[in-house]
PQR file of N, CA, C, O and H, with PARSE charges and radii, in Angstrom:
ATOM      1  N   UNK A   1     205.075 180.384 205.603 -0.4000 1.5000
ATOM      2  CA  UNK A   1     204.312 179.330 205.917 -0.0000 2.0000
ATOM      3  C   UNK A   1     202.950 179.304 206.002  0.5500 1.7000
ATOM      4  O   UNK A   1     202.662 180.361 206.562 -0.5500 1.4000
ATOM      5  N   UNK A   2     201.817 178.623 205.736 -0.4000 1.5000
ATOM      6  CA  UNK A   2     200.703 178.951 205.560 -0.0000 2.0000
ATOM      7  C   UNK A   2     199.749 178.809 206.981  0.5500 1.7000
ATOM      8  O   UNK A   2     200.195 177.883 207.659 -0.5500 1.4000
ATOM      9  H   UNK A   2     202.051 177.764 205.281  0.4000 1.0000
ATOM     10  N   UNK A   3     198.934 179.260 207.421 -0.4000 1.5000
ATOM     11  CA  UNK A   3     198.538 178.942 208.716 -0.0000 2.0000
ATOM     12  C   UNK A   3     196.549 178.859 208.677  0.5500 1.7000
ATOM     13  O   UNK A   3     195.740 179.237 207.829 -0.5500 1.4000
ATOM     14  H   UNK A   3     198.571 180.012 206.870  0.4000 1.0000
ATOM     15  N   UNK A   4     196.369 178.112 210.170 -0.4000 1.5000
ATOM     16  CA  UNK A   4     195.207 177.284 209.748 -0.0000 2.0000
ATOM     17  C   UNK A   4     194.863 177.920 210.877  0.5500 1.7000
ATOM     18  O   UNK A   4     195.698 178.221 211.730 -0.5500 1.4000
ATOM     19  H   UNK A   4     197.026 177.806 210.859  0.4000 1.0000
ATOM     20  N   UNK A   5     193.019 178.299 211.027 -0.4000 1.5000
ATOM     21  CA  UNK A   5     192.075 179.014 212.311 -0.0000 2.0000
ATOM     22  C   UNK A   5     191.922 177.704 212.407  0.5500 1.7000
ATOM     23  O   UNK A   5     191.742 177.285 211.263 -0.5500 1.4000
ATOM     24  H   UNK A   5     192.341 178.054 210.334  0.4000 1.0000
ATOM     25  N   UNK A   6     191.888 176.398 213.561 -0.4000 1.5000
ATOM     26  CA  UNK A   6     191.242 175.573 213.917 -0.0000 2.0000
ATOM     27  C   UNK A   6     189.906 176.171 214.695  0.5500 1.7000
ATOM     28  O   UNK A   6     189.997 177.278 215.226 -0.5500 1.4000
ATOM     29  H   UNK A   6     192.035 176.738 214.490  0.4000 1.0000
ATOM     30  N   UNK A   7     188.665 175.427 214.757 -0.4000 1.5000
ATOM     31  CA  UNK A   7     187.590 176.522 215.659 -0.0000 2.0000
ATOM     32  C   UNK A   7     186.611 174.792 216.169  0.5500 1.7000
ATOM     33  O   UNK A   7     186.517 173.743 215.531 -0.5500 1.4000
ATOM     34  H   UNK A   7     188.592 174.528 214.326  0.4000 1.0000
ATOM     35  N   UNK A   8     185.971 175.228 217.717 -0.4000 1.5000
ATOM     36  CA  UNK A   8     184.922 174.040 218.471 -0.0000 2.0000
ATOM     37  C   UNK A   8     184.083 175.189 218.842  0.5500 1.7000
ATOM     38  O   UNK A   8     184.578 176.059 219.558 -0.5500 1.4000
ATOM     39  H   UNK A   8     186.047 176.080 218.235  0.4000 1.0000
ATOM     40  N   UNK A   9     182.999 175.280 218.478 -0.4000 1.5000
ATOM     41  CA  UNK A   9     181.935 175.544 218.471 -0.0000 2.0000
ATOM     42  C   UNK A   9     181.542 174.689 219.717  0.5500 1.7000
ATOM     43  O   UNK A   9     181.844 173.515 219.933 -0.5500 1.4000
ATOM     44  H   UNK A   9     182.597 174.573 217.896  0.4000 1.0000
ATOM     45  N   UNK A  10     180.460 175.929 220.846 -0.4000 1.5000
ATOM     46  CA  UNK A  10     179.922 174.944 221.887 -0.0000 2.0000
ATOM     47  C   UNK A  10     178.370 176.429 221.481  0.5500 1.7000
ATOM     48  O   UNK A  10     178.321 177.511 220.896 -0.5500 1.4000
ATOM     49  H   UNK A  10     180.215 176.882 220.671  0.4000 1.0000
ATOM     50  N   UNK A  11     177.282 175.417 222.332 -0.4000 1.5000
ATOM     51  CA  UNK A  11     175.774 176.097 222.417 -0.0000 2.0000
ATOM     52  C   UNK A  11     174.902 176.045 223.623  0.5500 1.7000
ATOM     53  O   UNK A  11     174.900 174.867 223.980 -0.5500 1.4000
ATOM     54  H   UNK A  11     177.322 174.538 222.807  0.4000 1.0000
ATOM     55  N   UNK A  12     174.337 176.587 224.230 -0.4000 1.5000
ATOM     56  CA  UNK A  12     173.620 176.416 224.941 -0.0000 2.0000
ATOM     57  C   UNK A  12     173.933 177.264 226.544  0.5500 1.7000
ATOM     58  O   UNK A  12     175.162 177.333 226.559 -0.5500 1.4000
ATOM     59  H   UNK A  12     174.339 177.543 223.939  0.4000 1.0000
ATOM     60  N   UNK A  13     173.468 177.851 227.718 -0.4000 1.5000
ATOM     61  CA  UNK A  13     173.777 178.156 228.282 -0.0000 2.0000
ATOM     62  C   UNK A  13     174.742 178.703 229.025  0.5500 1.7000
ATOM     63  O   UNK A  13     174.855 179.719 229.711 -0.5500 1.4000
ATOM     64  H   UNK A  13     172.470 177.795 227.706  0.4000 1.0000
ATOM     65  N   UNK A  14     175.806 177.253 228.556 -0.4000 1.5000
ATOM     66  CA  UNK A  14     177.081 177.319 229.631 -0.0000 2.0000
ATOM     67  C   UNK A  14     178.102 177.713 228.241  0.5500 1.7000
ATOM     68  O   UNK A  14     179.316 177.625 228.424 -0.5500 1.4000
ATOM     69  H   UNK A  14     175.714 176.428 227.999  0.4000 1.0000
ATOM     70  N   UNK A  15     177.743 178.021 227.262 -0.4000 1.5000
ATOM     71  CA  UNK A  15     178.964 177.846 226.076 -0.0000 2.0000
ATOM     72  C   UNK A  15     180.001 179.111 226.304  0.5500 1.7000
ATOM     73  O   UNK A  15     181.187 178.984 226.001 -0.5500 1.4000
ATOM     74  H   UNK A  15     176.757 178.093 227.113  0.4000 1.0000
ATOM     75  N   UNK A  16     179.696 179.829 226.627 -0.4000 1.5000
ATOM     76  CA  UNK A  16     181.183 180.952 226.688 -0.0000 2.0000
ATOM     77  C   UNK A  16     181.988 180.368 227.968  0.5500 1.7000
ATOM     78  O   UNK A  16     183.188 180.225 227.732 -0.5500 1.4000
ATOM     79  H   UNK A  16     178.732 179.932 226.872  0.4000 1.0000
ATOM     80  N   UNK A  17     181.663 180.076 229.007 -0.4000 1.5000
ATOM     81  CA  UNK A  17     182.129 179.123 229.850 -0.0000 2.0000
ATOM     82  C   UNK A  17     182.947 177.640 229.339  0.5500 1.7000
ATOM     83  O   UNK A  17     184.121 177.279 229.413 -0.5500 1.4000
ATOM     84  H   UNK A  17     180.688 180.192 229.199  0.4000 1.0000
ATOM     85  N   UNK A  18     181.743 177.027 228.815 -0.4000 1.5000
ATOM     86  CA  UNK A  18     182.820 175.951 228.692 -0.0000 2.0000
ATOM     87  C   UNK A  18     184.194 176.348 227.454  0.5500 1.7000
ATOM     88  O   UNK A  18     185.253 175.723 227.522 -0.5500 1.4000
ATOM     89  H   UNK A  18     180.789 177.321 228.755  0.4000 1.0000
ATOM     90  N   UNK A  19     184.013 177.244 226.576 -0.4000 1.5000
ATOM     91  CA  UNK A  19     184.483 178.096 224.894 -0.0000 2.0000
ATOM     92  C   UNK A  19     185.747 178.145 225.828  0.5500 1.7000
ATOM     93  O   UNK A  19     186.628 177.296 225.698 -0.5500 1.4000
ATOM     94  H   UNK A  19     183.153 177.751 226.520  0.4000 1.0000
ATOM     95  N   UNK A  20     185.829 179.084 226.718 -0.4000 1.5000
ATOM     96  CA  UNK A  20     186.825 179.730 227.836 -0.0000 2.0000
ATOM     97  C   UNK A  20     187.692 178.568 228.352  0.5500 1.7000
ATOM     98  O   UNK A  20     188.922 178.587 228.349 -0.5500 1.4000
ATOM     99  H   UNK A  20     185.113 179.774 226.824  0.4000 1.0000
ATOM    100  N   UNK A  21     186.869 177.480 228.827 -0.4000 1.5000
ATOM    101  CA  UNK A  21     188.040 175.860 229.261 -0.0000 2.0000
ATOM    102  C   UNK A  21     188.507 175.393 228.748  0.5500 1.7000
ATOM    103  O   UNK A  21     189.388 174.642 229.167 -0.5500 1.4000
ATOM    104  H   UNK A  21     185.870 177.465 228.829  0.4000 1.0000
ATOM    105  N   UNK A  22     188.272 175.511 227.761 -0.4000 1.5000
ATOM    106  CA  UNK A  22     188.621 175.007 226.166 -0.0000 2.0000
ATOM    107  C   UNK A  22     189.745 175.312 226.156  0.5500 1.7000
ATOM    108  O   UNK A  22     190.741 174.617 226.357 -0.5500 1.4000
ATOM    109  H   UNK A  22     187.556 176.121 227.421  0.4000 1.0000
ATOM    110  N   UNK A  23     189.635 176.555 225.883 -0.4000 1.5000
ATOM    111  CA  UNK A  23     190.879 177.302 225.349 -0.0000 2.0000
ATOM    112  C   UNK A  23     192.715 176.674 226.625  0.5500 1.7000
ATOM    113  O   UNK A  23     193.822 176.324 226.214 -0.5500 1.4000
ATOM    114  H   UNK A  23     188.825 177.120 225.720  0.4000 1.0000
ATOM    115  N   UNK A  24     192.253 176.792 227.972 -0.4000 1.5000
ATOM    116  CA  UNK A  24     193.066 176.612 228.665 -0.0000 2.0000
ATOM    117  C   UNK A  24     193.475 175.290 228.493  0.5500 1.7000
ATOM    118  O   UNK A  24     194.683 175.140 228.306 -0.5500 1.4000
ATOM    119  H   UNK A  24     191.354 177.076 228.306  0.4000 1.0000
ATOM    120  N   UNK A  25     192.588 174.031 228.514 -0.4000 1.5000
ATOM    121  CA  UNK A  25     193.022 172.734 228.174 -0.0000 2.0000
ATOM    122  C   UNK A  25     193.800 173.410 226.221  0.5500 1.7000
ATOM    123  O   UNK A  25     194.947 173.838 226.356 -0.5500 1.4000
ATOM    124  H   UNK A  25     191.608 174.153 228.667  0.4000 1.0000
ATOM    125  N   UNK A  26     193.431 173.461 225.179 -0.4000 1.5000
ATOM    126  CA  UNK A  26     194.445 174.187 223.966 -0.0000 2.0000
ATOM    127  C   UNK A  26     195.900 174.631 224.067  0.5500 1.7000
ATOM    128  O   UNK A  26     196.782 174.511 223.216 -0.5500 1.4000
ATOM    129  H   UNK A  26     192.500 173.114 225.070  0.4000 1.0000
ATOM    130  N   UNK A  27     195.995 175.395 225.790 -0.4000 1.5000
ATOM    131  CA  UNK A  27     197.181 175.907 225.511 -0.0000 2.0000
ATOM    132  C   UNK A  27     197.714 174.791 226.352  0.5500 1.7000
ATOM    133  O   UNK A  27     198.935 174.931 226.289 -0.5500 1.4000
ATOM    134  H   UNK A  27     195.278 175.492 226.481  0.4000 1.0000
ATOM    135  N   UNK A  28     197.435 173.717 227.135 -0.4000 1.5000
ATOM    136  CA  UNK A  28     198.061 172.644 228.131 -0.0000 2.0000
ATOM    137  C   UNK A  28     198.844 172.003 226.755  0.5500 1.7000
ATOM    138  O   UNK A  28     200.027 171.773 226.506 -0.5500 1.4000
ATOM    139  H   UNK A  28     196.443 173.603 227.186  0.4000 1.0000
ATOM    140  N   UNK A  29     197.612 171.839 226.014 -0.4000 1.5000
ATOM    141  CA  UNK A  29     197.992 170.427 225.385 -0.0000 2.0000
ATOM    142  C   UNK A  29     199.445 170.918 224.122  0.5500 1.7000
ATOM    143  O   UNK A  29     200.375 170.200 223.757 -0.5500 1.4000
ATOM    144  H   UNK A  29     196.651 172.025 226.216  0.4000 1.0000
ATOM    145  N   UNK A  30     199.180 172.181 223.771 -0.4000 1.5000
ATOM    146  CA  UNK A  30     200.635 172.857 222.717 -0.0000 2.0000
ATOM    147  C   UNK A  30     201.368 172.402 223.243  0.5500 1.7000
ATOM    148  O   UNK A  30     202.118 171.651 222.620 -0.5500 1.4000
ATOM    149  H   UNK A  30     198.424 172.764 224.067  0.4000 1.0000
ATOM    150  N   UNK A  31     201.578 172.605 224.748 -0.4000 1.5000
ATOM    151  CA  UNK A  31     203.275 173.031 225.082 -0.0000 2.0000
ATOM    152  C   UNK A  31     203.176 171.426 225.977  0.5500 1.7000
ATOM    153  O   UNK A  31     204.100 171.203 226.759 -0.5500 1.4000
ATOM    154  H   UNK A  31     200.968 173.215 225.254  0.4000 1.0000
ATOM    155  N   UNK A  32     202.341 170.625 225.872 -0.4000 1.5000
ATOM    156  CA  UNK A  32     203.099 168.958 226.061 -0.0000 2.0000
ATOM    157  C   UNK A  32     203.338 168.616 224.673  0.5500 1.7000
ATOM    158  O   UNK A  32     204.180 167.736 224.492 -0.5500 1.4000
ATOM    159  H   UNK A  32     201.590 170.806 225.236  0.4000 1.0000
ATOM    160  N   UNK A  33     202.717 169.179 223.538 -0.4000 1.5000
ATOM    161  CA  UNK A  33     202.880 168.155 222.319 -0.0000 2.0000
ATOM    162  C   UNK A  33     204.322 168.751 221.545  0.5500 1.7000
ATOM    163  O   UNK A  33     205.086 168.110 220.824 -0.5500 1.4000
ATOM    164  H   UNK A  33     202.033 169.894 223.685  0.4000 1.0000
ATOM    165  N   UNK A  34     204.405 170.054 221.915 -0.4000 1.5000
ATOM    166  CA  UNK A  34     205.119 171.354 221.727 -0.0000 2.0000
ATOM    167  C   UNK A  34     205.116 171.609 220.309  0.5500 1.7000
ATOM    168  O   UNK A  34     206.022 171.329 219.524 -0.5500 1.4000
ATOM    169  H   UNK A  34     203.785 170.575 222.501  0.4000 1.0000
ATOM    170  N   UNK A  35     203.895 172.227 220.023 -0.4000 1.5000
ATOM    171  CA  UNK A  35     203.093 172.432 218.750 -0.0000 2.0000
ATOM    172  C   UNK A  35     203.123 174.270 218.751  0.5500 1.7000
ATOM    173  O   UNK A  35     203.050 174.875 219.820 -0.5500 1.4000
ATOM    174  H   UNK A  35     203.159 172.454 220.661  0.4000 1.0000
ATOM    175  N   UNK A  36     203.231 174.949 217.515 -0.4000 1.5000
ATOM    176  CA  UNK A  36     203.191 176.510 217.973 -0.0000 2.0000
ATOM    177  C   UNK A  36     202.365 176.965 217.690  0.5500 1.7000
ATOM    178  O   UNK A  36     202.275 177.298 216.508 -0.5500 1.4000
ATOM    179  H   UNK A  36     203.291 174.458 216.646  0.4000 1.0000
ATOM    180  N   UNK A  37     201.590 177.166 218.345 -0.4000 1.5000
ATOM    181  CA  UNK A  37     199.650 177.208 218.291 -0.0000 2.0000
ATOM    182  C   UNK A  37     199.845 179.043 219.018  0.5500 1.7000
ATOM    183  O   UNK A  37     200.572 179.322 219.972 -0.5500 1.4000
ATOM    184  H   UNK A  37     201.663 176.896 219.305  0.4000 1.0000
ATOM    185  N   UNK A  38     199.075 179.925 218.324 -0.4000 1.5000
ATOM    186  CA  UNK A  38     198.837 181.289 218.264 -0.0000 2.0000
ATOM    187  C   UNK A  38     197.120 181.715 218.540  0.5500 1.7000
ATOM    188  O   UNK A  38     196.053 181.111 218.435 -0.5500 1.4000
ATOM    189  H   UNK A  38     198.484 179.698 217.549  0.4000 1.0000
ATOM    190  N   UNK A  39     197.447 182.788 218.855 -0.4000 1.5000
ATOM    191  CA  UNK A  39     195.648 183.530 219.194 -0.0000 2.0000
ATOM    192  C   UNK A  39     194.441 182.234 219.018  0.5500 1.7000
ATOM    193  O   UNK A  39     193.576 181.903 218.207 -0.5500 1.4000
ATOM    194  H   UNK A  39     198.314 183.279 218.940  0.4000 1.0000
ATOM    195  N   UNK A  40     195.010 181.754 220.353 -0.4000 1.5000
ATOM    196  CA  UNK A  40     193.897 181.307 220.987 -0.0000 2.0000
ATOM    197  C   UNK A  40     193.002 181.882 222.140  0.5500 1.7000
ATOM    198  O   UNK A  40     193.176 181.955 223.356 -0.5500 1.4000
ATOM    199  H   UNK A  40     195.713 182.023 221.012  0.4000 1.0000
ATOM    200  N   UNK A  41     192.031 182.244 221.350 -0.4000 1.5000
ATOM    201  CA  UNK A  41     190.688 182.915 222.088 -0.0000 2.0000
ATOM    202  C   UNK A  41     189.529 182.503 221.764  0.5500 1.7000
ATOM    203  O   UNK A  41     189.232 181.752 220.835 -0.5500 1.4000
ATOM    204  H   UNK A  41     191.890 182.184 220.362  0.4000 1.0000
ATOM    205  N   UNK A  42     188.900 182.965 222.487 -0.4000 1.5000
ATOM    206  CA  UNK A  42     187.270 182.351 222.790 -0.0000 2.0000
ATOM    207  C   UNK A  42     186.096 183.928 221.680  0.5500 1.7000
ATOM    208  O   UNK A  42     186.352 185.132 221.665 -0.5500 1.4000
ATOM    209  H   UNK A  42     189.142 183.575 223.242  0.4000 1.0000
ATOM    210  N   UNK A  43     185.459 183.531 221.285 -0.4000 1.5000
ATOM    211  CA  UNK A  43     184.428 184.637 220.698 -0.0000 2.0000
ATOM    212  C   UNK A  43     182.695 184.043 220.728  0.5500 1.7000
ATOM    213  O   UNK A  43     182.141 182.994 220.398 -0.5500 1.4000
ATOM    214  H   UNK A  43     185.252 182.553 221.297  0.4000 1.0000
ATOM    215  N   UNK A  44     182.234 185.414 221.342 -0.4000 1.5000
ATOM    216  CA  UNK A  44     180.839 185.066 221.875 -0.0000 2.0000
ATOM    217  C   UNK A  44     180.206 185.297 220.810  0.5500 1.7000
ATOM    218  O   UNK A  44     180.448 186.388 220.294 -0.5500 1.4000
ATOM    219  H   UNK A  44     182.685 186.265 221.611  0.4000 1.0000
ATOM    220  N   UNK A  45     179.540 184.698 220.348 -0.4000 1.5000
ATOM    221  CA  UNK A  45     178.178 185.181 219.193 -0.0000 2.0000
ATOM    222  C   UNK A  45     177.132 185.961 220.171  0.5500 1.7000
ATOM    223  O   UNK A  45     176.817 187.146 220.066 -0.5500 1.4000
ATOM    224  H   UNK A  45     179.343 183.812 220.767  0.4000 1.0000
ATOM    225  N   UNK A  46     176.692 185.084 221.089 -0.4000 1.5000
ATOM    226  CA  UNK A  46     175.362 185.610 221.550 -0.0000 2.0000
ATOM    227  C   UNK A  46     174.781 184.516 223.025  0.5500 1.7000
ATOM    228  O   UNK A  46     175.599 183.662 223.367 -0.5500 1.4000
ATOM    229  H   UNK A  46     176.948 184.121 221.174  0.4000 1.0000
ATOM    230  N   UNK A  47     173.854 184.555 223.576 -0.4000 1.5000
ATOM    231  CA  UNK A  47     174.215 184.181 225.324 -0.0000 2.0000
ATOM    232  C   UNK A  47     174.270 182.783 224.701  0.5500 1.7000
ATOM    233  O   UNK A  47     174.745 181.989 225.514 -0.5500 1.4000
ATOM    234  H   UNK A  47     173.190 185.249 223.298  0.4000 1.0000
ATOM    235  N   UNK A  48     173.966 182.247 223.604 -0.4000 1.5000
ATOM    236  CA  UNK A  48     174.134 180.338 223.932 -0.0000 2.0000
ATOM    237  C   UNK A  48     174.636 179.899 222.550  0.5500 1.7000
ATOM    238  O   UNK A  48     174.383 178.886 221.900 -0.5500 1.4000
ATOM    239  H   UNK A  48     173.580 182.891 222.944  0.4000 1.0000
ATOM    240  N   UNK A  49     175.461 181.009 222.278 -0.4000 1.5000
ATOM    241  CA  UNK A  49     176.735 180.245 220.787 -0.0000 2.0000
ATOM    242  C   UNK A  49     178.286 181.065 221.051  0.5500 1.7000
ATOM    243  O   UNK A  49     178.471 182.281 221.007 -0.5500 1.4000
ATOM    244  H   UNK A  49     175.666 181.833 222.807  0.4000 1.0000
ATOM    245  N   UNK A  50     179.157 180.143 221.292 -0.4000 1.5000
ATOM    246  CA  UNK A  50     180.442 180.639 221.644 -0.0000 2.0000
ATOM    247  C   UNK A  50     181.254 179.986 220.313  0.5500 1.7000
ATOM    248  O   UNK A  50     180.698 179.407 219.380 -0.5500 1.4000
ATOM    249  H   UNK A  50     179.006 179.155 221.327  0.4000 1.0000
ATOM    250  N   UNK A  51     182.890 180.250 220.469 -0.4000 1.5000
ATOM    251  CA  UNK A  51     183.582 179.595 219.697 -0.0000 2.0000
ATOM    252  C   UNK A  51     185.311 179.399 220.909  0.5500 1.7000
ATOM    253  O   UNK A  51     185.549 180.162 221.846 -0.5500 1.4000
ATOM    254  H   UNK A  51     183.342 180.721 221.227  0.4000 1.0000
ATOM    255  N   UNK A  52     186.097 178.366 220.541 -0.4000 1.5000
ATOM    256  CA  UNK A  52     187.214 178.409 220.630 -0.0000 2.0000
ATOM    257  C   UNK A  52     187.677 178.274 219.601  0.5500 1.7000
ATOM    258  O   UNK A  52     187.277 177.507 218.724 -0.5500 1.4000
ATOM    259  H   UNK A  52     185.903 177.747 219.781  0.4000 1.0000
ATOM    260  N   UNK A  53     188.719 179.104 219.549 -0.4000 1.5000
ATOM    261  CA  UNK A  53     189.949 178.745 218.444 -0.0000 2.0000
ATOM    262  C   UNK A  53     191.482 178.924 218.684  0.5500 1.7000
ATOM    263  O   UNK A  53     191.819 179.602 219.655 -0.5500 1.4000
ATOM    264  H   UNK A  53     189.044 179.727 220.261  0.4000 1.0000
ATOM    265  N   UNK A  54     192.505 178.336 217.825 -0.4000 1.5000
ATOM    266  CA  UNK A  54     193.753 178.625 217.943 -0.0000 2.0000
ATOM    267  C   UNK A  54     194.245 178.797 216.111  0.5500 1.7000
ATOM    268  O   UNK A  54     193.527 178.398 215.193 -0.5500 1.4000
ATOM    269  H   UNK A  54     192.232 177.786 217.036  0.4000 1.0000
ATOM    270  N   UNK A  55     195.249 179.296 215.971 -0.4000 1.5000
ATOM    271  CA  UNK A  55     195.591 179.532 214.959 -0.0000 2.0000
ATOM    272  C   UNK A  55     197.173 178.358 214.881  0.5500 1.7000
ATOM    273  O   UNK A  55     197.917 178.273 215.859 -0.5500 1.4000
ATOM    274  H   UNK A  55     195.832 179.620 216.716  0.4000 1.0000
ATOM    275  N   UNK A  56     197.387 177.719 213.828 -0.4000 1.5000
ATOM    276  CA  UNK A  56     198.446 176.709 213.725 -0.0000 2.0000
ATOM    277  C   UNK A  56     199.139 176.900 213.192  0.5500 1.7000
ATOM    278  O   UNK A  56     199.182 178.130 213.163 -0.5500 1.4000
ATOM    279  H   UNK A  56     196.783 177.788 213.034  0.4000 1.0000
ATOM    280  N   UNK A  57     200.384 176.269 212.235 -0.4000 1.5000
ATOM    281  CA  UNK A  57     201.218 176.109 211.200 -0.0000 2.0000
ATOM    282  C   UNK A  57     200.106 175.178 210.436  0.5500 1.7000
ATOM    283  O   UNK A  57     199.055 174.716 210.878 -0.5500 1.4000
ATOM    284  H   UNK A  57     200.349 175.270 212.259  0.4000 1.0000
ATOM    285  N   UNK A  58     200.607 175.079 209.334 -0.4000 1.5000
ATOM    286  CA  UNK A  58     198.947 174.041 208.091 -0.0000 2.0000
ATOM    287  C   UNK A  58     200.015 172.907 208.511  0.5500 1.7000
ATOM    288  O   UNK A  58     199.539 171.937 209.101 -0.5500 1.4000
ATOM    289  H   UNK A  58     201.461 175.455 208.974  0.4000 1.0000
ATOM    290  N   UNK A  59     201.296 172.918 208.293 -0.4000 1.5000
ATOM    291  CA  UNK A  59     201.694 171.151 208.793 -0.0000 2.0000
ATOM    292  C   UNK A  59     201.158 170.176 209.924  0.5500 1.7000
ATOM    293  O   UNK A  59     201.037 168.964 210.099 -0.5500 1.4000
ATOM    294  H   UNK A  59     201.683 173.706 207.814  0.4000 1.0000
ATOM    295  N   UNK A  60     200.865 171.532 210.696 -0.4000 1.5000
ATOM    296  CA  UNK A  60     199.961 170.376 212.402 -0.0000 2.0000
ATOM    297  C   UNK A  60     198.875 170.141 211.953  0.5500 1.7000
ATOM    298  O   UNK A  60     198.365 169.475 212.854 -0.5500 1.4000
ATOM    299  H   UNK A  60     200.963 172.517 210.554  0.4000 1.0000
ATOM    300  N   UNK A  61     198.129 170.230 211.144 -0.4000 1.5000
ATOM    301  CA  UNK A  61     196.318 170.492 210.961 -0.0000 2.0000
ATOM    302  C   UNK A  61     196.312 169.124 211.035  0.5500 1.7000
ATOM    303  O   UNK A  61     195.837 168.706 212.091 -0.5500 1.4000
ATOM    304  H   UNK A  61     198.543 170.772 210.412  0.4000 1.0000
ATOM    305  N   UNK A  62     196.680 168.299 210.268 -0.4000 1.5000
ATOM    306  CA  UNK A  62     196.670 166.334 210.579 -0.0000 2.0000
ATOM    307  C   UNK A  62     196.573 166.151 211.891  0.5500 1.7000
ATOM    308  O   UNK A  62     195.553 165.812 212.491 -0.5500 1.4000
ATOM    309  H   UNK A  62     197.065 168.639 209.410  0.4000 1.0000
ATOM    310  N   UNK A  63     197.850 166.418 212.444 -0.4000 1.5000
ATOM    311  CA  UNK A  63     197.500 165.394 214.600 -0.0000 2.0000
ATOM    312  C   UNK A  63     196.664 166.369 215.094  0.5500 1.7000
ATOM    313  O   UNK A  63     196.040 166.099 216.120 -0.5500 1.4000
ATOM    314  H   UNK A  63     198.679 166.694 211.956  0.4000 1.0000
ATOM    315  N   UNK A  64     196.486 167.704 214.455 -0.4000 1.5000
ATOM    316  CA  UNK A  64     195.572 168.368 215.758 -0.0000 2.0000
ATOM    317  C   UNK A  64     194.262 167.565 215.106  0.5500 1.7000
ATOM    318  O   UNK A  64     193.505 167.510 216.075 -0.5500 1.4000
ATOM    319  H   UNK A  64     196.993 167.923 213.621  0.4000 1.0000
ATOM    320  N   UNK A  65     193.748 167.073 214.264 -0.4000 1.5000
ATOM    321  CA  UNK A  65     192.458 166.876 214.011 -0.0000 2.0000
ATOM    322  C   UNK A  65     192.081 165.977 214.232  0.5500 1.7000
ATOM    323  O   UNK A  65     190.911 165.672 214.462 -0.5500 1.4000
ATOM    324  H   UNK A  65     194.363 167.118 213.477  0.4000 1.0000
ATOM    325  N   UNK A  66     193.195 165.211 214.208 -0.4000 1.5000
ATOM    326  CA  UNK A  66     193.264 163.530 214.525 -0.0000 2.0000
ATOM    327  C   UNK A  66     193.200 163.667 216.417  0.5500 1.7000
ATOM    328  O   UNK A  66     192.478 162.815 216.934 -0.5500 1.4000
ATOM    329  H   UNK A  66     194.146 165.459 214.022  0.4000 1.0000
ATOM    330  N   UNK A  67     193.769 164.478 217.216 -0.4000 1.5000
ATOM    331  CA  UNK A  67     193.889 164.678 218.563 -0.0000 2.0000
ATOM    332  C   UNK A  67     192.511 165.290 219.234  0.5500 1.7000
ATOM    333  O   UNK A  67     191.643 164.943 220.034 -0.5500 1.4000
ATOM    334  H   UNK A  67     194.356 165.170 216.796  0.4000 1.0000
ATOM    335  N   UNK A  68     192.824 166.310 218.484 -0.4000 1.5000
ATOM    336  CA  UNK A  68     191.794 167.434 219.085 -0.0000 2.0000
ATOM    337  C   UNK A  68     189.879 167.394 218.489  0.5500 1.7000
ATOM    338  O   UNK A  68     189.071 167.965 219.221 -0.5500 1.4000
ATOM    339  H   UNK A  68     193.530 166.591 217.834  0.4000 1.0000
ATOM    340  N   UNK A  69     189.398 166.751 217.278 -0.4000 1.5000
ATOM    341  CA  UNK A  69     189.119 167.090 216.495 -0.0000 2.0000
ATOM    342  C   UNK A  69     187.908 168.201 216.379  0.5500 1.7000
ATOM    343  O   UNK A  69     186.709 168.242 216.655 -0.5500 1.4000
ATOM    344  H   UNK A  69     190.054 166.287 216.683  0.4000 1.0000
ATOM    345  N   UNK A  70     188.769 168.964 215.889 -0.4000 1.5000
ATOM    346  CA  UNK A  70     187.813 170.115 215.474 -0.0000 2.0000
ATOM    347  C   UNK A  70     186.846 170.492 214.895  0.5500 1.7000
ATOM    348  O   UNK A  70     186.982 170.369 213.678 -0.5500 1.4000
ATOM    349  H   UNK A  70     189.743 168.930 215.665  0.4000 1.0000
ATOM    350  N   UNK A  71     185.516 171.076 215.324 -0.4000 1.5000
ATOM    351  CA  UNK A  71     184.521 171.591 214.153 -0.0000 2.0000
ATOM    352  C   UNK A  71     184.875 171.644 213.206  0.5500 1.7000
ATOM    353  O   UNK A  71     184.414 170.925 212.320 -0.5500 1.4000
ATOM    354  H   UNK A  71     185.405 171.176 216.313  0.4000 1.0000
ATOM    355  N   UNK A  72     186.155 172.798 212.927 -0.4000 1.5000
ATOM    356  CA  UNK A  72     185.720 172.993 211.510 -0.0000 2.0000
ATOM    357  C   UNK A  72     187.124 173.888 211.312  0.5500 1.7000
ATOM    358  O   UNK A  72     187.446 174.438 212.365 -0.5500 1.4000
ATOM    359  H   UNK A  72     186.530 173.383 213.647  0.4000 1.0000
ATOM    360  N   UNK A  73     187.988 174.141 210.240 -0.4000 1.5000
ATOM    361  CA  UNK A  73     188.935 174.735 210.539 -0.0000 2.0000
ATOM    362  C   UNK A  73     188.764 176.090 209.189  0.5500 1.7000
ATOM    363  O   UNK A  73     187.662 176.084 208.639 -0.5500 1.4000
ATOM    364  H   UNK A  73     187.726 173.694 209.385  0.4000 1.0000
ATOM    365  N   UNK A  74     189.754 177.148 208.702 -0.4000 1.5000
ATOM    366  CA  UNK A  74     190.006 177.770 207.899 -0.0000 2.0000
ATOM    367  C   UNK A  74     191.535 178.520 207.645  0.5500 1.7000
ATOM    368  O   UNK A  74     192.198 178.947 208.590 -0.5500 1.4000
ATOM    369  H   UNK A  74     190.649 177.153 209.149  0.4000 1.0000
ATOM    370  N   UNK A  75     191.939 178.601 206.362 -0.4000 1.5000
ATOM    371  CA  UNK A  75     192.855 178.869 205.987 -0.0000 2.0000
ATOM    372  C   UNK A  75     193.344 180.887 206.541  0.5500 1.7000
ATOM    373  O   UNK A  75     192.396 181.659 206.394 -0.5500 1.4000
ATOM    374  H   UNK A  75     191.400 178.254 205.594  0.4000 1.0000
ATOM    375  N   UNK A  76     194.433 181.418 206.991 -0.4000 1.5000
ATOM    376  CA  UNK A  76     194.286 182.550 207.647 -0.0000 2.0000
ATOM    377  C   UNK A  76     195.064 183.121 206.318  0.5500 1.7000
ATOM    378  O   UNK A  76     195.811 182.375 205.685 -0.5500 1.4000
ATOM    379  H   UNK A  76     195.203 180.791 207.111  0.4000 1.0000
ATOM    380  N   UNK A  77     194.877 184.304 205.984 -0.4000 1.5000
ATOM    381  CA  UNK A  77     195.317 185.082 205.384 -0.0000 2.0000
ATOM    382  C   UNK A  77     196.485 186.000 206.111  0.5500 1.7000
ATOM    383  O   UNK A  77     197.034 186.908 205.488 -0.5500 1.4000
ATOM    384  H   UNK A  77     194.271 184.910 206.499  0.4000 1.0000
TER
END
């Protein structure tokens, strides 16, 4: 089954904390909705730019896009 990485980007002095907090909500959401999510992570690119991401099955992409509005996504190989 194909996997997709959904990404939410945050900018500003609180970017890292915001991305970390967003991961908590992602974990809660997939548990509540019964979606198989994996690799929920935070990446810090600089002091002013960080992202939160999670990998999901491709069949769940439409639902997650409508509900959580990720900034972008990419296929995972």
